[in-house]
FIDREN-934657 format. One record per residue (C-alpha): residue in one letter; residue number from 0; x, y, z. Coordinates in steps of 0.1 Angstrom, whole numbers, plus 2048, in hexadecimal, padded with zeros to 3 digits. Last residue first. Layout:
# FIDREN-934657
("A" NUM (X Y Z))
...
//
This chain:
# FIDREN-934657
("G" 379 (516 A39 CBB))
("Q" 378 (4FC A1F CC5))
("V" 377 (4F1 A16 CA2))
("M" 376 (515 A16 C95))
("D" 375 (525 A03 CB2))
("M" 374 (509 9E9 CB0))
("V" 373 (510 9E5 C8A))
("I" 372 (535 9DF C8F))
("Q" 371 (532 9C7 CAC))
("E" 370 (516 9B3 C9C))
("W" 369 (529 9AF C7B))
("R" 368 (549 9A7 C8F))
("I" 367 (537 989 CA0))
("L" 366 (528 97E C7F))
("N" 365 (549 97E C6D))
("D" 364 (55A 96E C8B))
("P" 363 (545 94F C85))
("N" 362 (55C 947 C67))
("G" 361 (551 929 C52))
("G" 360 (54A 942 C36))
("C" 359 (52D 950 C4A))
("T" 358 (515 93C C35))
("G" 357 (4F1 93C C2B))
("V" 356 (4E9 95C C3E))
("D" 355 (4C5 963 C35))
("K" 354 (4C4 97D C51))
("L" 353 (4D5 99B C5F))
("V" 352 (4B9 9B2 C6C))
("I" 351 (4BA 9D7 C70))
("D" 350 (49B 9E6 C80))
("C" 349 (490 A0A C78))
("S" 348 (478 A24 C83))
("C" 347 (47C A3E C68))
("R" 346 (483 A63 C6E))
("N" 345 (489 A69 C49))
("K" 344 (4AD A76 C4C))
("A" 343 (4B4 A5D C69))
("S" 342 (4A8 A3F C55))
("A" 341 (4BC A49 C36))
("S" 340 (4DB A4F C4A))
("L" 339 (4D8 A2F C5E))
("I" 338 (4D3 A1A C3F))
("K" 337 (4F0 A2A C2D))
("G" 336 (507 A26 C4B))
("I" 335 (4FE A02 C4D))
("E" 334 (50A 9FC C29))
("K" 333 (529 A11 C2C))
("K" 332 (532 A02 C4D))
("L" 331 (52E 9DF C3E))
("A" 330 (544 9E7 C21))
("E" 329 (55E 9F4 C38))
("G" 328 (55D 9D5 C4E))
("D" 327 (561 9BC C32))
("L" 326 (55C 99C C47))
("H" 325 (576 981 C41))
("A" 324 (574 95F C30))
("G" 323 (556 969 C1D))
("S" 322 (531 966 C26))
("V" 321 (52E 983 C3F))
("L" 320 (52A 99F C25))
("A" 319 (513 988 C10))
("P" 318 (4F8 98C C2A))
("N" 317 (4EF 9AE C1B))
("P" 316 (4DE 9C4 C35))
("K" 315 (4B8 9BE C3A))
("A" 314 (4A7 9DF C45))
("S" 313 (485 9DE C55))
("L" 312 (479 A02 C50))
("V" 311 (45C A05 C69))
("Y" 310 (43E A18 C5C))
("K" 309 (42E A3B C5A))
("T" 308 (44C A50 C66))
("N" 307 (45D A51 C43))
("I" 306 (455 A32 C2F))
("A" 305 (457 A44 C0D))
("E" 304 (477 A56 C15))
("A" 303 (486 A37 C26))
("A" 302 (47F A22 C07))
("R" 301 (490 A3B BF0))
("E" 300 (4AE A3C C06))
("V" 299 (4AF A17 C0A))
("D" 298 (4B0 A10 BE5))
("A" 297 (4A6 9EC BE5))
("W" 296 (4BC 9CE BDD))
("P" 295 (4CA 9CB C00))
("T" 294 (4A7 9C7 C0C))
("V" 293 (48E 9DF C1C))
("S" 292 (472 9CC C2D))
("I" 291 (453 9E1 C37))
("K" 290 (443 9E3 C5A))
("R" 289 (422 9F1 C67))
("L" 288 (407 9EB C4D))
("N" 287 (3E4 9E6 C5B))
("P" 286 (3D0 9F2 C3E))
("L" 285 (3E6 9E2 C23))
("K" 284 (3E5 9FC C07))
("E" 283 (407 A06 C14))
("V" 282 (417 9EC BFE))
("I" 281 (40D 9FF BDE))
("D" 280 (41B A21 BEA))
("I" 279 (43A A0F BF6))
("M" 278 (441 A01 BD3))
("A" 277 (461 A11 BC7))
("D" 276 (475 A07 BE6))
("L" 275 (465 9E4 BE7))
("P" 274 (483 9CE BDE))
("E" 273 (47A 9A9 BE3))
("C" 272 (48C 996 BFE))
("C" 271 (471 998 C18))
("G" 270 (452 9AF C16))
("Y" 269 (435 9B8 C2C))
("Y" 268 (431 9BB C51))
("S" 267 (40D 9BE C5D))
("L" 266 (3FB 9CA C7C))
("G" 265 (3DA 9BF C8D))
("C" 264 (3D3 9A4 C74))
("Q" 263 (3B7 9A5 C5A))
("G" 262 (3CD 9B5 C40))
("I" 261 (3E2 995 C42))
("T" 260 (3C8 984 C2D))
("K" 259 (3B0 999 C19))
("V" 258 (3C7 9B7 C15))
("M" 257 (3E3 99E C0C))
("Y" 256 (3CD 993 BEF))
("K" 255 (3CC 9B5 BDE))
("I" 254 (3F0 9BA BE7))
("D" 253 (3FA 99C BD3))
("F" 252 (3EC 999 BAF))
("E" 251 (3DF 9BC BA8))
("D" 250 (3F7 9D1 BBD))
("R" 249 (415 9BD BB5))
("M" 248 (40B 9BE B90))
("R" 247 (407 9E3 B90))
("K" 246 (42A 9E8 BA0))
("S" 245 (439 9D3 B85))
("V" 244 (447 9B0 B88))
("S" 243 (469 9A0 B8D))
("S" 242 (46E 9A5 BB2))
("F" 241 (44B 995 BB3))
("V" 240 (45C 973 BBB))
("Q" 239 (460 980 BDF))
("A" 238 (43B 985 BE5))
("M" 237 (438 98D C0A))
("G" 236 (420 98D C27))
("R" 235 (421 98B C4D))
("G" 234 (403 993 C63))
("W" 233 (409 99D C87))
("V" 232 (3F2 993 CA3))
("D" 231 (3D5 9A1 CB8))
("R" 230 (3BD 9A8 C9C))
("R" 229 (3BF 984 C92))
("T" 228 (3AF 97B CB3))
("L" 227 (3BF 973 CD5))
("K" 226 (3AB 95D CEC))
("N" 225 (39E 970 D0B))
("P" 224 (3B1 970 D2C))
("G" 223 (3BF 993 D26))
("N" 222 (3DD 9A9 D2B))
("H" 221 (3FD 998 D21))
("Q" 220 (408 9B7 D0D))
("G" 219 (417 9A9 CED))
("S" 218 (3F8 997 CE0))
("R" 217 (3E3 9B6 CE7))
("L" 216 (3F3 9C7 CC9))
("A" 215 (3FD 9EC CC6))
("K" 214 (415 9EC CE4))
("T" 213 (42E 9DA CCE))
("L" 212 (447 9BD CCF))
("A" 211 (44B 9AB CAE))
("P" 210 (470 9B1 CA7))
("T" 209 (47C 9A4 C85))
("C" 208 (486 980 C7C))
("H" 207 (464 977 C6D))
("V" 206 (44F 988 C88))
("D" 205 (462 986 CA8))
("L" 204 (45C 982 CCE))
("P" 203 (438 978 CCD))
("D" 202 (427 979 CEF))
("A" 201 (403 96C CEF))
("D" 200 (408 955 CD1))
("F" 199 (3EA 94E CBB))
("L" 198 (3DD 92B CBE))
("G" 197 (3BB 931 CCD))
("L" 196 (3AB 915 CB9))
("E" 195 (391 92C CA9))
("E" 194 (3AC 946 CA1))
("Y" 193 (3C4 92D C92))
("R" 192 (3A7 91E C7E))
("Q" 191 (39C 940 C6F))
("L" 190 (3C0 949 C65))
("R" 189 (3C4 927 C55))
("H" 188 (3A4 92B C41))
("L" 187 (3B0 94E C37))
("D" 186 (3D0 93F C2A))
("I" 185 (3BD 925 C16))
("D" 184 (3A7 940 C07))
("A" 183 (3C7 953 BFE))
("L" 182 (3D3 934 BEC))
("L" 181 (3B3 931 BD8))
("S" 180 (3B5 956 BCF))
("V" 179 (3DA 951 BC4))
("M" 178 (3CF 937 BAB))
("R" 177 (3B0 948 B9E))
("H" 176 (3C4 968 B98))
("M" 175 (3DF 954 B86))
("F" 174 (3C5 946 B6E))
("E" 173 (3B8 969 B69))
("P" 172 (3DB 976 B61))
("R" 171 (3E2 95B B46))
("E" 170 (3FD 96A B2F))
("A" 169 (40F 984 B46))
("L" 168 (40B 973 B68))
("D" 167 (40E 952 B55))
("I" 166 (432 95A B4A))
("L" 165 (43C 964 B6D))
("L" 164 (42F 944 B7D))
("N" 163 (43D 92D B63))
("A" 162 (460 93D B67))
("V" 161 (45F 93C B8D))
("G" 160 (457 917 B91))
("R" 159 (434 909 B95))
("Y" 158 (42D 8FD BB9))
("Q" 157 (44B 90E BC8))
("A" 156 (444 930 BB7))
("I" 155 (420 92C BC0))
("S" 154 (42A 929 BE5))
("D" 153 (43F 949 BE4))
("W" 152 (421 958 BD2))
("P" 151 (40A 94E BEE))
("A" 150 (41E 95F C0A))
("S" 149 (406 962 C28))
("M" 148 (413 95F C4B))
("F" 147 (400 965 C6B))
("C" 146 (417 96D C88))
("G" 145 (423 95D CA8))
("V" 144 (40E 93D CA5))
("G" 143 (410 92B CC6))
("R" 142 (429 928 CE2))
("L" 141 (425 914 D02))
("R" 140 (43C 921 D1D))
("L" 139 (456 910 D33))
("P" 138 (467 91E D51))
("V" 137 (48D 918 D58))
("I" 136 (49E 904 D73))
("D" 135 (482 8F2 D85))
("G" 134 (471 8EB D64))
("I" 133 (490 8DA D56))
("L" 132 (489 8B4 D54))
("E" 131 (466 8B1 D62))
("G" 130 (45C 8D0 D4E))
("L" 129 (469 8C0 D2E))
("A" 128 (452 8A2 D32))
("N" 127 (435 8B9 D3C))
("Y" 126 (438 8CF D1D))
("R" 125 (43E 8B2 D06))
("K" 124 (41F 8A0 D12))
("L" 123 (40D 8C2 D12))
("T" 122 (413 8C5 CEC))
("E" 121 (40A 8A1 CE5))
("A" 120 (3E8 8A5 CF6))
("E" 119 (3E2 8C8 CE7))
("D" 118 (3E5 8BD CC4))
("Y" 117 (3D6 8DC CB5))
("S" 116 (3C3 8D7 C95))
("I" 115 (3C3 8E3 C71))
("D" 114 (3B2 8D1 C54))
("P" 113 (3BE 8E1 C34))
("L" 112 (3A8 8F2 C19))
("R" 111 (3AF 8E3 BF7))
("L" 110 (3C4 8E9 BD8))
("K" 109 (3C6 8CC BBF))
("R" 108 (3A8 8DA BAD))
("L" 107 (3BF 8F6 BA0))
("D" 106 (3CF 8DC B8A))
("E" 105 (3B0 8DC B74))
("E" 104 (3B9 900 B68))
("E" 103 (3DB 8F5 B5C))
("A" 102 (3FF 8F8 B66))
("L" 101 (3FB 8F5 B8C))
("Q" 100 (413 8D9 B95))
("D" 99 (432 8E8 B83))
("F" 98 (452 8D7 B8E))
("Y" 97 (46A 8ED BA2))
("A" 96 (490 8F0 B9E))
("H" 95 (4A1 8FA BBE))
("S" 94 (4C1 90A BCA))
("Q" 93 (4C9 908 BEF))
("I" 92 (4C9 91D C0F))
("H" 91 (4C2 905 C2B))
("S" 90 (4E7 900 C2F))
("G" 89 (4F4 8DD C34))
("G" 88 (515 8DF C23))
("D" 87 (50B 8F6 C07))
("A" 86 (4EF 8E8 BF1))
("G" 85 (4E8 8E8 BCC))
("L" 84 (4CF 8DD BB2))
("V" 83 (4B3 8D1 BC9))
("K" 82 (498 8C2 BB2))
("E" 81 (475 8CB BBB))
("Q" 80 (452 8C0 BC2))
("V" 79 (442 8D6 BDD))
("H" 78 (424 8C5 BED))
("L" 77 (401 8CE BE3))
("G" 76 (3DF 8C7 BF3))
("N" 75 (3DD 8E6 C09))
("G" 74 (3ED 8D7 C27))
("T" 73 (3E1 8BE C41))
("D" 72 (3EB 8D5 C5E))
("R" 71 (3F0 8C8 C82))
("I" 70 (3FB 8E3 C9A))
("I" 69 (412 8D8 CB6))
("K" 68 (415 8F6 CCE))
("P" 67 (43A 900 CD0))
("I" 66 (44B 8FC CF2))
("P" 65 (45F 91C CF9))
("V" 64 (479 91B D14))
("H" 63 (475 938 D2C))
("P" 62 (484 959 D37))
("Q" 61 (484 96A D15))
("V" 60 (4A5 973 D06))
("I" 59 (4A1 993 CF2))
("M" 58 (4B9 99A CD6))
("D" 57 (4C6 9BD CD1))
("A" 56 (4E9 9B5 CC4))
("P" 55 (4F0 993 CD5))
("M" 54 (50F 988 CC1))
("H" 53 (526 973 CD7))
("Q" 52 (516 96B CF9))
("Y" 51 (4F2 970 CEE))
("Q" 50 (4F7 95C CCE))
("Y" 49 (507 93F CE1))
("I" 48 (4ED 93E CFC))
("V" 47 (4D0 940 CE3))
("R" 46 (4DF 925 CCD))
("R" 45 (4E6 90D CEA))
("L" 44 (4C3 911 CF8))
("F" 43 (4B2 90B CD6))
("R" 42 (4C8 8ED CCD))
("E" 41 (4C1 8DE CF0))
("V" 40 (49C 8E2 CEB))
("D" 39 (49D 8D2 CC8))
("R" 38 (4B4 8B6 CD5))
("L" 37 (49A 8B0 CF0))
("F" 36 (47F 8AB CD6))
("P" 35 (495 893 CC1))
("D" 34 (4A1 87F CDF))
("R" 33 (4C7 87A CDC))
("C" 32 (4D3 898 CF0))
("H" 31 (4F7 8A2 CED))
("L" 30 (4F7 8BF CD4))
("K" 29 (516 8D3 CC9))
("L" 28 (511 8F8 CCC))
("A" 27 (52B 900 CE6))
("E" 26 (545 8EB CD3))
("I" 25 (542 8FF CB3))
("Q" 24 (53A 8EA C95))
("E" 23 (517 8F6 C9A))
("L" 22 (520 917 C8B))
("E" 21 (522 90A C68))
("H" 20 (4FF 8F9 C67))
("W" 19 (4F4 917 C7C))
("P" 18 (4F7 92E C5F))
("L" 17 (4E1 94A C6F))
("D" 16 (4BD 952 C68))
("D" 15 (4BE 96F C81))
("L" 14 (4D5 98B C8C))
("L" 13 (4C3 9A9 C9B))
("V" 12 (4C8 9CE C9E))
("V" 11 (4AE 9E7 CAA))
("P" 10 (4B1 A09 C9B))
("R" 9 (4B4 A28 CB1))
("E" 8 (49C A3E CC5))
("A" 7 (47E A2A CB9))
("E" 6 (45B A38 CBD))
("L" 5 (449 A28 C9F))
("D" 4 (438 A0F CB6))
("N" 3 (44B 9F3 CA4))
("V" 2 (46C A04 CAC))
("A" 1 (462 A0C CD0))
("M" 0 (45B 9E7 CD8))
//
């Protein structure tokens, strides 16, 4: 909590988005349930126990089993049409070729506002069924929407392909403004419906792999019977494809719309894999900004100087270091040392999150050693 409240004594360290398709060959992670819902619960419990035993870092294990609220969403009228060009043994990280569905003005008519509803009956059916099985052993808790996500350019990249998107930003800017404006309106509709239906989560543990706990939001304080509003939750925004555009274009085509969407939330976390070290002054136009992602492709020293004590520096170490047959410990110490030095020099609150790990080279010890080395460094 102290990190998100800009009062951290040391960085928080987390491992998330791990290559479970490789780890599940381990006996302790093999599933035995046949029912699809119960397999999901078993998978959750086995993963939490395994990670806590072998590479916990600063993970928090909450004293309950989460039961996600079932939210029905009819979508925005489009479905990704793609060709998968490559895959690695079950990894969710793959190569894609996307077919352009929004090439012309008339194609924008395909976009529509979704119908969103809460299937309370089915949710409670699952809750009660699981409660009869394990409710006397461990409590259950219904979980809703932990944060509000808006990433229209990530969606446009999938609906059109990256090359088409980038060319039209330069050659047909007004067309692209109309496109992203429609997607922002769809996001705002979702935000409104989540609020009306009381779907925001009262106790979010993370916001896209990073810590969510904070005293600044009512959602993390368990202190009221009233429904949570957008001002009580995190907003999450990004434009990863904008790694290839200028500061002016990010401002004009993304931040402008982020102000309208996640800017309505209590706090916001911006950025993902795109380097933002030279764009902090643009990103901080978000009125509720609290956390900024700093990727392996960013200059962490420049980012830390700009972030200073104003925001959380959310560092993403390079997952390639755990992807080989053996972890390069010296390279890892150099990388983490640079993050710690830059954060300390500029008095940044910082979290360090290993994520987007497509493979650990078939060697779980890479992840275990990563955790041990990094925890020794942040606690030293």
